[in-house]
C-alpha positions in Angstrom: 87.5 92.1 106.1 86.5 88.7 107.7 86.1 87.1 104.2 89.5 88.4 103.1 91.2 87.0 106.2 89.4 83.7 105.9 90.5 83.4 102.2 94.1 84.2 103.2 94.0 81.6 106.0 92.7 78.9 103.6 94.9 79.8 100.6 98.1 80.5 102.4 97.4 77.7 104.9 97.3 75.2 102.1 100.4 76.6 100.6 102.2 76.6 104.0 101.8 72.8 104.7 105.2 72.1 103.3 106.7 74.9 105.4 105.3 73.7 108.7 104.5 70.0 108.3 106.5 68.6 105.4 106.5 65.1 106.9 102.7 65.1 107.4 102.3 66.3 103.8 104.4 63.5 102.5 102.5 60.9 104.5 99.1 62.4 103.5 100.1 62.4 99.8 101.0 58.7 100.1 97.6 57.7 101.6 95.1 58.8 99.0 97.7 59.0 96.2 99.2 61.8 94.3 96.1 62.8 92.2 93.5 62.9 95.0 96.0 64.9 97.1 96.4 67.4 94.2 92.7 67.5 93.7 92.0 68.4 97.4 94.9 70.9 97.4 93.6 72.6 94.2 90.0 72.8 95.4 91.0 74.3 98.7 93.4 76.7 96.9 90.6 77.8 94.6 88.1 78.3 97.5 90.7 80.4 99.3 91.6 82.4 96.2 87.9 83.1 95.5 87.4 84.3 99.1 90.4 86.5 98.8 89.1 88.2 95.7 85.6 88.5 97.2 86.8 89.7 100.5 89.3 92.2 99.0 86.5 93.6 96.8 84.2 94.1 99.9 87.0 95.6 101.9 87.8 98.1 99.2 84.2 99.5 99.5 84.9 100.7 103.0 88.7 101.4 103.1 90.5 102.2 106.3 93.5 104.5 105.5 96.5 103.7 107.6 98.9 105.9 105.7 99.2 107.7 102.4 102.2 106.7 100.4 104.1 109.4 98.5 103.7 109.3 94.8 107.3 108.4 94.1 106.7 105.0 95.8 104.4 104.0 93.0 107.3 104.3 90.6 109.6 102.3 92.8 106.8 99.7 93.3 106.4 99.5 89.5 110.1 98.7 89.1 109.9 96.1 91.8 106.9 94.5 90.2 108.7 94.3 86.9 111.5 92.5 88.6 108.9 90.2 90.3 107.5 89.3 86.9 111.0 88.3 85.7 111.5 86.2 88.8 108.2 84.4 88.4 108.9 83.8 84.7 112.3 82.3 85.7 110.5 79.6 87.6 109.1 78.3 84.2 111.7 78.8 81.6 114.4 76.1 81.6 118.1 76.7 81.8 118.0 80.3 82.8 120.7 81.9 85.1 118.1 83.5 87.4 116.8 80.1 88.6 120.3 78.7 88.6 121.5 81.4 91.0 118.3 82.1 93.1 116.9 78.5 93.1 113.4 79.6 94.1 112.5 82.5 91.8 108.7 82.0 92.1 108.8 82.6 95.9 111.2 85.6 95.4 108.8 87.0 92.8 105.9 86.8 95.3 108.0 88.4 98.0 109.1 91.2 95.7 105.5 91.7 94.4 104.1 91.8 97.9 106.7 94.2 99.2 106.2 96.5 96.2 102.5 96.7 96.8 103.0 97.4 100.5 105.1 100.4 99.4 102.5 101.8 97.1 99.3 101.1 99.2 98.4 102.3 102.7 94.9 101.0 103.3 94.3 98.3 105.9 93.0 95.7 103.5 96.1 96.2 101.3 98.4 95.8 104.3 96.6 92.6 105.4 96.7 91.1 101.8 100.2 92.0 100.8 101.6 91.7 104.3 100.3 88.2 104.5 101.8 87.2 101.2 105.1 88.8 102.1 105.3 86.9 105.4 104.3 83.7 103.7 107.0 84.2 101.0 109.7 84.9 103.5 108.9 81.8 105.5 108.5 79.7 102.3 111.8 80.8 100.9 113.6 80.1 104.1 112.0 76.6 104.3 112.8 75.8 100.7 116.5 76.8 101.1 116.7 74.6 104.2 115.2 71.6 102.3 117.7 72.2 99.5 120.6 72.1 102.0 119.4 69.0 103.6 118.8 67.3 100.3 122.0 68.6 98.7 120.0 70.0 95.9 121.8 71.3 92.8 120.3 73.4 90.0 121.4 73.2 86.4 123.5 76.1 85.2 121.7 78.7 83.2 122.5 79.7 79.6 122.7 83.2 78.2 119.8 82.4 75.8 117.6 81.0 78.6 118.3 84.0 80.8 117.6 86.5 78.0 114.4 84.8 77.1 113.3 84.9 80.7 114.0 88.6 81.1 112.2 89.5 77.8 109.1 87.3 78.5 108.9 88.6 82.1 109.1 92.2 81.0 106.6 91.8 78.2 104.2 90.1 80.7 104.7 93.0 83.1 103.9 95.6 80.5 100.8 93.8 79.4 99.6 93.4 83.0 100.6 96.9 84.2 99.1 98.8 81.2 96.1 96.6 80.3 95.1 93.8 82.6 95.6 95.4 86.0 93.0 98.1 85.4 90.6 95.5 83.8 91.0 92.9 86.6 91.7 95.0 89.7 90.1 98.3 88.7 93.2 100.2 89.5 95.6 101.8 87.0 99.0 101.4 88.5 100.8 103.5 86.0 99.6 106.6 84.1 
């Protein structure tokens, strides 16, 4: 469990700098320059992510069951993860109404994904992993909305075509991940 927690601290810590120390982040980005900052950020993120994967795999070998979720929560979790995939897709497809309305769909996607996995999993390592990401996403979304208010940020309106493409791409990605990649990469089949 220690490796999982260390990975979460590094990965989410790097991704939390803007939440807790935006001024410091700005000054540090200016010192070495944009590319060195991104390089250091990427290396630390990859190290943290690698530790999360390794630590989660180790923790799964000796699970500590906190609670056993009822089967119907898996179906609710699947629906929420499908929505999360649409939110995450909305961060990348231009001129969609989801991003225009929600402003930070990537963070909302992470929040929805983490919450869904907390519903469907009751082992300690699951609670630590998904609970950490949920807490990070809540804090990050709040921080991003505050920055938007201070900056007077506006988002371009979405189009029907952009929104439709976002929903279709997000749902197709969800189907591929849920029915093929999740069992290959994670070793768990989320849906029968």
